GULUM-481302 format. One record per residue (C-alpha): residue number from 0; chain; x, y, z. Coordinates in pm, 1 decimal. Layout:
<rs>
n/chain/xx/yy/zz
NUM/A/X/Y/Z
...
</rs>
This chain:
<rs>
n/chain/xx/yy/zz
0/A/8077.6/13147.1/14759.9
1/A/7988.8/12922.5/14471.4
2/A/7691.4/12997.9/14294.5
3/A/7524.8/12624.2/14324.8
4/A/7243.1/12697.1/14096.0
5/A/7441.2/12819.3/13812.7
6/A/7628.3/12524.8/13823.4
7/A/7337.4/12289.2/13818.8
8/A/7180.6/12498.1/13556.2
9/A/7534.4/12430.7/13324.1
10/A/7496.8/12068.2/13385.5
11/A/7578.8/11915.9/13064.1
12/A/7259.7/11681.6/13093.6
13/A/7004.1/11961.6/13143.3
14/A/7224.5/12135.3/12794.3
15/A/7143.7/11801.6/12590.0
16/A/6763.7/11727.1/12698.4
17/A/6692.6/12104.8/12604.6
18/A/6855.3/12112.5/12287.8
19/A/6720.4/11746.6/12183.2
20/A/6419.8/11886.6/12311.3
21/A/6426.6/12225.8/12116.3
22/A/6480.8/12009.9/11754.2
23/A/6143.9/11899.2/11746.4
24/A/6002.2/12274.6/11845.1
25/A/6118.4/12413.8/11523.7
26/A/6407.5/12623.0/11640.2
27/A/6658.0/12671.5/11373.3
28/A/6915.4/12432.3/11403.8
29/A/7203.6/12703.9/11318.3
30/A/7096.6/12846.1/11683.3
31/A/7035.7/12473.8/11889.1
32/A/7441.8/12399.5/11725.3
33/A/7560.0/12765.1/11878.0
34/A/7429.4/12637.9/12193.7
35/A/7593.5/12292.8/12193.9
36/A/7938.4/12447.7/12185.4
37/A/8117.1/12497.0/12497.0
38/A/8244.2/12797.3/12384.4
39/A/7921.3/12985.4/12376.1
40/A/7763.1/12830.5/12725.7
41/A/8072.1/12981.2/12867.7
42/A/8031.5/13309.4/12702.9
43/A/7647.2/13285.8/12826.3
44/A/7797.3/13187.0/13211.0
45/A/8009.1/13488.8/13193.7
46/A/7793.6/13718.7/13102.5
47/A/7579.0/13623.8/13411.9
48/A/7823.6/13650.5/13645.9
49/A/7856.9/14004.7/13550.7
50/A/7552.6/14084.2/13507.2
51/A/7533.7/14143.3/13125.5
52/A/7292.5/13865.1/13045.9
53/A/6930.3/13945.5/12967.8
54/A/6648.8/13785.3/12818.0
55/A/6516.6/13985.1/12521.7
56/A/6142.2/14099.0/12522.7
57/A/5956.1/13852.8/12394.8
58/A/5669.2/13903.0/12084.8
59/A/5280.5/13833.2/12143.6
60/A/5093.8/13577.4/11951.9
61/A/4718.2/13540.2/11927.0
62/A/4630.3/13159.9/12025.6
63/A/4288.4/13019.1/11967.3
64/A/4084.1/12908.6/12257.6
65/A/3769.8/12685.8/12246.2
66/A/3543.4/12936.4/12295.1
67/A/3663.5/13120.7/11943.4
68/A/3819.4/13377.2/12158.2
69/A/4239.8/13437.7/12131.4
70/A/4462.5/13384.3/12429.1
71/A/4768.7/13608.8/12418.5
72/A/5125.9/13445.5/12486.5
73/A/5438.9/13543.2/12512.7
74/A/5662.3/13386.1/12275.4
75/A/6073.9/13405.8/12334.6
76/A/6369.1/13403.7/12076.9
77/A/6473.5/13074.4/11974.7
78/A/6777.0/13078.1/12218.1
79/A/6608.7/13191.7/12503.2
80/A/6345.4/12945.1/12477.7
81/A/6618.6/12699.3/12541.5
82/A/6776.7/12903.0/12808.5
83/A/6394.6/12962.7/12979.5
84/A/6330.0/12577.6/12953.6
85/A/6664.0/12479.1/13148.8
86/A/6574.8/12698.0/13400.3
87/A/6181.9/12611.1/13437.1
88/A/6301.9/12243.3/13453.3
89/A/6557.0/12344.4/13713.4
90/A/6272.6/12519.9/13943.8
91/A/6113.8/12207.7/13956.0
92/A/6398.1/12021.6/14065.4
93/A/6498.0/12239.4/14329.7
94/A/6226.8/12283.5/14473.7
95/A/5985.0/12018.9/14533.2
96/A/5869.9/12163.1/14869.7
97/A/5677.9/12442.0/14681.4
98/A/5475.5/12226.5/14481.0
99/A/5157.3/12058.3/14676.2
100/A/5066.0/11712.4/14574.3
101/A/4721.0/11846.4/14483.7
102/A/4846.1/12047.1/14177.1
103/A/4927.9/11804.0/13915.0
104/A/5018.4/12067.6/13594.1
105/A/5328.8/12077.8/13415.8
106/A/5498.0/11786.2/13646.8
107/A/5703.1/11525.5/13433.6
108/A/5528.0/11168.9/13478.3
109/A/5181.8/11330.3/13541.1
110/A/4965.0/11251.7/13235.1
111/A/4626.7/11475.2/13183.8
112/A/4454.9/11124.5/13132.2
113/A/4564.1/10954.8/13427.9
114/A/4423.9/11275.3/13615.1
115/A/4098.0/11286.7/13469.1
116/A/4031.3/10932.9/13490.5
117/A/4099.3/11023.1/13898.2
118/A/3870.2/11294.6/13908.0
119/A/3614.6/11112.0/13694.4
120/A/3585.4/10861.4/13992.8
121/A/3581.4/11129.0/14236.6
122/A/3280.5/11292.7/14072.4
123/A/3114.0/10916.8/13996.8
124/A/3121.1/10843.5/14358.2
125/A/2996.8/11184.9/14510.9
126/A/2734.1/11208.9/14276.6
127/A/2556.5/10849.1/14423.3
128/A/2614.1/10960.3/14717.1
129/A/2449.4/11328.1/14697.6
130/A/2709.0/11516.1/14778.9
131/A/2796.0/11809.4/14537.8
132/A/3103.4/11984.4/14435.0
133/A/3241.9/12282.7/14201.9
134/A/3466.0/12355.0/13923.5
135/A/3650.6/12676.8/13865.7
136/A/3841.9/12849.0/13638.8
137/A/4062.3/13123.7/13737.4
138/A/4024.2/13495.2/13539.8
139/A/4338.8/13556.2/13326.3
140/A/4586.7/13356.3/13626.5
141/A/4871.8/13409.7/13416.3
142/A/4823.2/13805.0/13358.1
143/A/4713.3/13899.0/13675.7
144/A/4963.7/13833.7/13975.8
145/A/5125.0/14104.3/14127.2
146/A/5509.0/14087.7/14096.7
147/A/5573.0/14129.2/14426.9
148/A/5449.5/13690.9/14467.4
149/A/5648.8/13614.6/14156.9
150/A/5963.9/13766.0/14334.7
151/A/5878.4/13585.0/14687.8
152/A/5852.6/13278.6/14494.0
153/A/6247.1/13356.1/14389.9
154/A/6278.9/13460.4/14720.9
155/A/6218.8/13139.1/14887.9
156/A/6470.2/12939.2/14629.4
157/A/6766.3/13132.1/14738.9
158/A/6692.7/13154.8/15125.6
159/A/6749.3/12751.4/15026.0
160/A/6981.1/12729.6/14767.8
161/A/7184.1/13079.4/14855.7
162/A/7184.4/13369.2/14589.4
163/A/7245.0/13289.7/14250.8
164/A/7312.3/13548.4/13910.7
165/A/7062.1/13293.4/13729.7
166/A/6765.2/13400.4/13947.9
167/A/6921.4/13765.7/13895.1
168/A/6844.3/13715.4/13508.2
169/A/6529.7/13572.1/13584.9
170/A/6417.2/13856.0/13818.7
171/A/6511.0/14121.4/13575.2
172/A/6305.0/13960.1/13288.5
173/A/5993.3/13943.5/13498.7
174/A/6015.2/14278.8/13598.5
175/A/6041.8/14383.7/13252.3
176/A/5725.9/14491.3/13083.1
177/A/5908.8/14552.7/12706.3
178/A/5743.0/14321.9/12450.8
179/A/5686.5/14330.0/12102.6
180/A/5377.1/14293.9/11946.1
181/A/5218.9/14103.9/11639.6
182/A/5356.9/14389.4/11394.4
183/A/5709.1/14380.9/11563.9
184/A/5615.7/14710.8/11729.7
185/A/5833.9/14744.0/12070.1
186/A/5551.2/14810.8/12393.3
187/A/5557.3/14808.2/12744.9
188/A/5275.9/14655.0/12957.5
189/A/5275.9/14426.0/13291.3
190/A/5313.6/14065.2/13172.5
191/A/5250.5/13882.1/13483.7
192/A/5394.9/13508.6/13457.7
193/A/5429.5/13572.5/13098.5
194/A/5235.5/13305.3/12939.6
195/A/5447.8/13151.8/12669.1
196/A/5766.9/13102.6/12907.9
197/A/5851.1/12827.9/13014.8
198/A/5941.7/12940.9/13350.3
199/A/5537.6/13051.9/13371.5
200/A/5458.9/12675.7/13414.9
201/A/5679.9/12650.2/13715.2
202/A/5528.0/13019.2/13862.4
203/A/5206.6/12869.0/13779.3
204/A/5195.3/12540.3/14011.9
205/A/5417.0/12733.1/14301.5
206/A/5183.0/13027.3/14392.5
207/A/4920.6/12891.3/14439.6
208/A/5074.7/12640.6/14724.1
209/A/4896.1/12804.9/15036.7
210/A/4568.0/12793.7/14863.3
211/A/4608.9/12444.0/14759.5
212/A/4722.6/12329.5/15094.5
213/A/4407.4/12479.1/15239.0
214/A/4167.4/12324.8/15045.4
215/A/4322.2/12013.3/15030.1
216/A/4284.8/12017.9/15449.3
217/A/3866.2/12046.3/15396.8
218/A/3626.1/11762.4/15393.0
219/A/3651.5/11645.2/14999.9
220/A/3874.1/11596.9/14729.9
221/A/4058.0/11875.4/14566.3
222/A/4290.4/11879.4/14306.0
223/A/4456.6/12209.3/14061.3
224/A/4554.7/12228.8/13703.0
225/A/4727.5/12525.8/13670.2
226/A/4429.4/12783.9/13678.1
227/A/4187.6/12503.6/13677.9
228/A/4020.3/12362.8/14041.5
229/A/3784.4/12116.3/14140.9
230/A/3624.1/12038.1/14451.3
231/A/3412.0/11789.2/14568.5
232/A/3288.1/11706.5/14927.5
233/A/3080.2/11830.7/15227.7
234/A/3272.0/12142.5/15214.7
235/A/3234.1/12262.5/14871.9
236/A/3041.1/12571.9/15005.0
237/A/3316.0/12644.7/15230.0
238/A/3609.0/12598.8/14981.2
239/A/3447.2/12826.0/14753.9
240/A/3443.4/13077.0/15016.4
241/A/3802.4/13023.3/15086.3
242/A/3901.4/13018.4/14774.4
243/A/3743.2/13367.7/14695.6
244/A/3880.0/13501.9/14997.9
245/A/4248.1/13361.8/14896.0
246/A/4249.1/13508.9/14590.5
247/A/4124.3/13855.1/14651.9
248/A/4413.3/13875.3/14904.1
249/A/4644.5/13823.9/14599.0
250/A/4462.8/14076.1/14382.7
251/A/4301.7/13771.5/14157.4
252/A/3931.8/13631.4/14131.2
253/A/3737.3/13350.5/13962.4
254/A/3580.8/13366.6/13616.7
255/A/3244.2/13393.5/13690.9
256/A/3157.0/13237.9/13334.0
257/A/3366.3/12923.7/13434.8
258/A/3195.6/12874.9/13765.5
259/A/2979.5/12556.9/13765.3
260/A/2827.1/12314.2/14028.1
261/A/2848.4/11953.3/14007.7
262/A/2470.8/11787.3/14087.7
263/A/2380.6/11425.2/14006.1
264/A/2244.7/11523.1/13705.2
265/A/2472.1/11793.6/13625.0
266/A/2808.2/11717.5/13504.4
267/A/3081.0/11967.7/13335.1
268/A/3415.2/11964.7/13178.1
269/A/3707.0/11941.5/13367.6
270/A/4082.9/11987.3/13241.9
271/A/4009.5/12004.7/12854.4
272/A/3781.1/11725.8/12875.6
273/A/3421.9/11601.4/12899.0
</rs>
C-alpha cells in the first residue's frame, strides 16, 4: 500500500517553505543546499522506507526565563530541524480534528496579540459582573507527559491515514532517551515532549484535547495556550477541580506557584502579557 503520509511529507512546496524558513534560523547554507537537492531527499526517503533513518540525539541548551531561572530545551541538528519542522506542519494539516478550538498555541494565523485582546475583553466583562476565574500553568508540561500518550497521538494519525514510515521515525525518536549535554557528553534521560523539537508544538496542542473539550463545555470562558490555561465564569471552581483530576489521570499536575485567581481588584498575567 502507498504511504500517504510519506508522500505528503515529500511535497516539494513543504520542503521549499521549510528551507526558506531555515535561512532565517541560522542553519548553515551548505546544509540547506543539500536538502534542496532532489538526490538528498531521495536518499532520505529510501532510508525511511528501509527503517534506516534516525533523528540524531539532540543537545541541551539553557534558555533564561522571566523569573531568572532557566528552561532546558532540546536542540536538534540543523538538517533534523528542517525535517522535524516539515513533519510538525504536516501533522497540523493531517489532523485538524485533534486540535480543540479553545487551544490557541503554535497555529498559523493565530497570533498572541489577538488571543490576549479576546481574553482581556472576557476578563473585563467578568469583573464587571463580579464573576471570578483563574489562570494556571502546568508544571513542567513538556517534561512530564508519559510516552504512552505520545504514542496514542501518533496512533490516531495512522488510524486515519494508514501506517507511515515517517511516523515510525518520529516514534523511534520520542522513544529514545539519548541526548548530548552542554559539555557534549552523551547522556540518557526521558525527555517527554522534547521541548525545542518542532513536533513538540503539535503534541503540546493535541494531547490535552479531551481536557479542552470538557472545560469548554462548562459555564464560563476557557482558553489554553500550550501549558497556560484560563477559565472565567460561574463554574470556575468546578473547572479547577476537573482540571486537577484530569491532569492527575495523565500523571501531570499544576504549578502551584502559578495558579492565580481573578477578582475585581486582582489582575494577573496571561500568555506573557499583563
